[in-house]
N, C-alpha and C positions, 0 to 999 in steps of 0.2 A: 465468429465461429458458428457453424451451422448447428442445428438441433441434433443432427446425427452425431457430430463430433463431440458435442457437449454431453450427450447421453453416453457415448463411448468413454469419455474422460471420467465421468462419474463411476462407470462400471469398472474401469481400470484401477481406480483408487479405493473402491469399496472393500476389497480384501484386507486393506491395511487399517480399516476402521474397527478394529477389534482389540479390546484391552487384554492384557496378559497379567493375571493375578500375581505370578511370581516376579515379573519385571516391575510391576507397580510396587509390590512390597519391598523389593530390593532397592528401588529408588527412594522409598521412604527411609530405609535403613541408612543409605549412604548420603542422605541429605539432612534429615532432621537432627539426628544425634550430633553431627558436626556443628550445627548452629548453636546448640546448647554448650558443647565442649569449648568451642572457640570463644563464646561469650564468657565462660568461666575463666579461661586462660587470659582473656583480655583484662579481667578484673585482677587476677593474680599478678599480671605483668605491671600493674600500676606501681608496685614497689620496686620495679626494675627500671622502667623507662616509659614515659608517656608516649614516646615515638613508637615503641614496641607495641603499646596498647592500640594506638591508632592503626598500625600496620595489621594487627590481628583483626581489628574492626573492618578494615577494607576487605580482607580475605573472607571474613564472615559475611560481608555484604553480598559476595558472590553466591554463597550458600542460601542467603535469604532470597535472592533472585531465583535460584533453582527451586526453593520452596514455593515461591509464587507461581512457578510454572506448574507445579503439582496442583496448587489451588486453582489455577486457570483451567487445567484439564478436568478437575472435578466439576467446575461450573458448566462444562460442556457435556458432562456425563460420560467422559471418555477414559477416565483413569481406572475405574472399576466397572464391571458389568452391573453390579448392584447399586441401585439409586441411593439407598440409605447409606451405603458405604461411602459413596461420593459426597453425600451431604455432611456426614460426620467428619470425614477427613478434610473436606473443603472448609468447614467451619473452623476446625482446629488450625489448619494452615492459614486461614484468614486471620486468626488471632495472632499468629506468629508474624504475619506480614502487614498487620493493621488494616485489613480490608474486611468489610462485612460481606459475608458469602452471598446471601440472597440478593442483596442490593447490587453488588457487582455482577452477579450472574445475569440479572435482568438487563442492566445497562449494556453489558457486553454482548448479549444476544441481539440487542437493537443495533449495536455497532456492526455486527456481522450481517444483519439483514439490510443495512443501509450504507455500508462502506462504499465510498466513491460516488455516492448518489448526491448530486448537487442540490437536489430539492429536499433532502432528508438529513441535513446536518444538525449537529447540536447535542447528541446523546452518545456518550462513550467514545468520542473522537476528539481530535485536536482541532481547534478553531482554524478554519481555512476560509479566506475571502477570495473571491474572484477579482480580476482587475476592475470590472465594471462596478462591483460592490464597493471596492476600496475608493475608487475615484469619486463615486457618488456620495460616499459617506461624509458626515460632518467632520470638522477638524478634530473634535474630541473623540469621535469614533475611530478615526484613523490613528490618533495618538494612543488610544486604548489597545488597538490591535498591534501596533508597533511595540508597545510595552509588553504585551502578552507573548509576542513572537521573539522577543529579545532572549538570546540563549541564557543570560544570567537569571532572567525571570523564569523561563520555562524549566530550566534544569536546576535552578537554585531555589526559588520560591515554590516552584511546582510540587516537588516532593512533600514539602511541609503542608501545603494546601490540601493535597490529596489525603494524607494520613490524619491530619489534625482537624480538618473541617469537612471536606467532601464525604469521606467515608464514615464520619461519626453521626451524620444526620440523614434521616430518611427523606426521600422525595415526597412531594405532596400527594402524588397518586400511588404511593406504595401500598401494597396489600398487607393484610394483617400478618401473614407469615414472614414477609420481608421486614416489616417493622419489628417484630419480635426477635428476629435473627440479629438485627442491628443492635437492639437493646442488649441481647445476650452477649454479643461480642464486646460491647462497651463495658458491661458489668465485669466480664472476665478480665479485660484489660486493666480496669481500675483496681481490681483485687490483686492481680498479678504484679502490677507496677507498684502498688502501695507496699506490698510485701517486700519487693526487691529494694525499694527506697529505705524502708525501715531496717533492712538487713545490711545494706552496704553504704547507705547515705545517698542523698540526692545528687551530689556532685559527681560521684563515681557512676551512678546510674545514668545521668544525663550525658556524660562523656561517652560511655560505651554504647548505650542504646541509641542515643542521638546520632552519633557518628555512623554507626552501622546502618541505621534505617535511612539516614540522609543519603549515603553513598548508594545504597540499594535502590532507593527511590529515584535517584538521579539516573542510574543505569537503566532502570525499568522504563522511565519516560523516554530516554534516548532510544531504546529498542523499539518502543511503540512508534516514536516519531520517524525513525529512519525506515521502518517497514512500510510506511505509506507516503513519505515525503521524499521523492526523488524526481529528477528532471522531467521524465516522460511518464509519470504516474497517470493511471487511468481515472478520469472523472467524467461523469455524464449526467445530463438531466434525466428525470424520471422516465420520460418517454423513450429514451434511447439506452437507458441503463440495463446492463446485463450482469447477472450474478457471477457467471463463470469468468467473464472478462474482468470484472471487479476483483476477483480472487487472483487470477493469473497475471493480469496486467496492472492491477492497482495495489498489489502487495509485492514486496521485493524478496529476493533470495539473498539474505545477508550471509555471505561466505566468511566464516570466522575460523581462526585457528582452532585446532581440536579441543584444547583445554577450555577455551571460551565457549565453544559449541556445547561442550558438556555442561559447563556452569549455567548456560542459558537454556538448557533443556531443549536444544534443537529448534528453538523458536525462530531462528534465522530462516528456516524453511517456511516462512510465513505464507507464501503463496499456496503451499499445500494445505496448511491449516485453514486458510479462508475458504478453500475449495471444499474441504471435508473436515469440519470442526470435530467430528467424532473420532478422528485419527489421534491416538494418544501420542504424546511427545516423542516417545522412544521408537515410534514407527514412521515419523515424518521423513527422515533421511532416506529410508528404504523406499518409501512411496515416491520420493523425488527421483531417486536413481533408477527405479524400474518403470517410470512413466515418462517416456520421451517428451511428450508435449509440455510437461511441467518444467522441463529443463530450458524452455524458451523464456522463462520469466527473467525479468531484469536482475542481473547479478551485481551485487554491491560488495565491496571490500571495506575494510576499516579506513583505508586511505581515501577511497572515493566517497565513502559515506560522509566524511567531514565536509565535502562540497555542498551537501544538502542544507547546511546551516544558512547558506545565502538565499535559498529558495523560500519566498514568503507569500507569494500570491499565485493563484492559478489562472491561466489563460485558456478558457474553454475553446477559443478559436484555433489556437495552435496546439492544444492538448499538451501543455507543458507548464511547469512552474517557472516563475520569473522572480527577479529581485525587486526591492523597493526602488532601486536606482533606475531600473528599466521603465518604470511608469512615472517617474518624477516629472517628466515634461507634460504628461497628461493631467496630473494633479495641478500643476502650475497653470496650464491652459484653462482648466475649469475654474480656478480661482479668479481668473481674469475675464471670465464670461465668454471665452472662445469656444466655438462649436467644435467638438472633437468626436472622433470615431472610436467608440469604446470596444469595438470588435475588429481590431486591426488585422491586416493580412500577415502572413508568416514573416515577411521581411520588414515589418514596421517597427519592431522592437529590437534593440541591440541585445546581443548575448554576451 
């Protein structure tokens, strides 16, 4: 994409990068109260049926995901015009979703600045290895990577790791403001959870809160995964990396049914979000519809998104994701000391 087209694309999207106080407040009203109400109903339903309780927890998980989108917008300073308002609402929704606001804000900003950059992986993203890295890795490194990329681990253990470990501790290079925000979030959570446990008992609390947050976390990781892991997703080395291409070609348009689009706060228009992070979630669809170049982004449906589960390694030579099975012969050849070409031509790997 030429510099002129890039500049024009930014200009076309700029009008949508404006928050609307009424829309933001309305979104808070139709999102946060339902989380609290559904939690209460889930508790009340324990006297009726545990299956009804779990069903309510699943529904509530959707509203928790929507709450996270508000949190996410606040970290970008796009939910309100006022920075303090974004910080306050962001911290509050961070408590509800179990994420420390300032910590996630910094890590996510790094993700946006380095998304699809092969030379700047490791912060705020999902672990991706190239074919060469995987083949050259030790047996234990390959085993660790395969374990990490296993769907049961990524979507099963992943949510628990994020909320119980990753979000509870500061990074070594965290600044004072970030550290204090993490401490504040943890203290509020301890106080809130202690009160609820004393009020309803630890078994009821664990069943309701645990089920709700587990499903919400699983959905959240899935959304993040599919938005950057599809067959022809864009990845480049630093020297060739381009921010606009990373946004439009390295992020998908996840076309969801209307109700799921509403629940996920339009985050399926992820290519728009990566191009212009200051566009609030309620303007993403409009930006997509009224900006023709953005409609060229890779479109994924629920059915086609499931295919992404088989994509585990990135092939920089062919600009595509491949499966473990595709490189099995390369790993076997290396183990036997056979000289192999780790940058194969387009026809060298089976699809």
